[in-house]
N, C-alpha and C positions, 0 to 999 in steps of 0.2 A: 504494500500500500504506500502511495506517495503521501508525504506530509510536509507542511510548511510550518516553520517556527520563526515568527517574525515579531519584532517590536517596532512600534510606530511612535514618532515624536513630531511636535511642531518645530519649525525652523525659525531661528532668530537671525536677522540681518542677512547680509549678502557675502560674507567672507568666503563661503563655500564656492561661489561662482567662478573664481579665478582658477580652480582646479577641476572644473567640471565640463564635460562634453555632453550635450543633450541630444535626445532622440525623440521625435514626435510619436505619440501614441494616440490611437482612437480606440475606444472600447465601449461596448454596450452589453446589456444583459438580456438573455433569453428567459432567465428566471432569476429574480432577485430575492427570493424567500430566504430568511435568515438561517434556515436549516440546510439549505443547499443553494448555491448560486451556479449559474451556467453563463459564462462570459465569452464573448467574441472580442478579439483584440487584433488590431493591425499595428505592426511595428516596422517602419521602413517598408521593405518589400516582402515582408512575411506576415502570416496570419496564424492565429492560435485559437483553439477552443479549450477553455479551462473550466473544470468542475471542482467546486470547493464545498466541503461539508461544514458543519457548525464548529465554531471555535471553542476550545477548552483552554482558557488562559491565552497564551500566545501561540498555541498549536492548533492546526486544523488539517484535515485530510485534503489533499490537492492532487488533481490529475490534469495534465496539460498535454495537448496534442497539436502538432502543426497541421494546418489545413491549407488547401489552395488559396492563394491571395484573392483571386476573383470571388471565391465562395465567401471569404471573410468580409470583403467589401459589400457584397450583395446582402449578407445577413445584417450588417450594420445599417444599410440603406432601407431594408424592407422589414426585418423581423424583430429587431431589438426594441426594448422599452426606451422611450425618449425622456430626457435629452441624452445624447451620446456624451460620454466623458472624453474630453480632449485635454491632453496634458503633455508636457515635455518631461521626460525622465532623464535625470542626470546621475551619473555613477561617480562616486568620490571615494577613493581608497583612504582608509584611516586605520592605522595600527593593526594591519592584517585582515581587516574586514572591508567589505564594499558597502558603502551607504548609498541607497537609492533615494534620490530627492525628486519628488513629483511636484511640479509647478502647474497648477490647474488653470484652465481658460474657460471661456463661455460663462455659463451660469455659476461656475465654481471659481471664477477669477479671484485672485487674492489669496487663495489657500495654497500653502506650501508645506508639505510634510516630508519627513525623512523616515525611511525604514531600513532596518538592518536584519538580515536573515542569519539565524544562529543554528548551531548543531544540536543544542539542547536548551530547554527553558532556563536551566541554571547556569548556562555559560556566562562567565564574566567578560565584560567588554568595557572599553573606555569610550566616552562620548566626546566628540569634537565640541569646541566652544560654541558653535552655531546651533547645536542641538538644544532644544528647549523642553517644554513640558511633555511628558509621556501621555499619549492618547490611545495606546494599544487597546484598551478595554472600552473606549468610548465609541459607541456605534455610529455616532454622527460622522465619523471620519472614514467609515467603510465606504469604498467606492460604490458598492451596490446601493447604499443609502443616499449617496449624493445625487442619484437620479431622481429620487422622490423628494428629497429635502436639500436642494442646492445651497451651497455656502452663501450665495447672495441673499438668501431669505432668512438667515439666522439672526 
């Protein structure tokens, strides 16, 4: 079984930008139920279908499969719940881990979060200076919830 162990934080300031390269993401949800999400995502010239189960702490089951790009684009245009999540993802290495920073656009403009994937929930790690409040357990920051409750309406 695939699983994801991830911690999520708000981002402070812009100090991280000088070390980051971004990639445009578009994603939407075929199912955004909190017990299981089914997401379609395009990243550059690739597309993925991802199924995630319910979170238990910072861990949740996750299965991801590459699909044809044309299929991913068609699903985003025709099938997914709206609005589509649009963001740029930046990858920033820090003390042996890769931090992924998502800067959101559209109805979620102004929201910037950082995630770090871990090998275990108890794994110790250092936080860069630009990492702020932890929001791992706050459902408002789940991408699947941002389609129903966009950041601009908080």
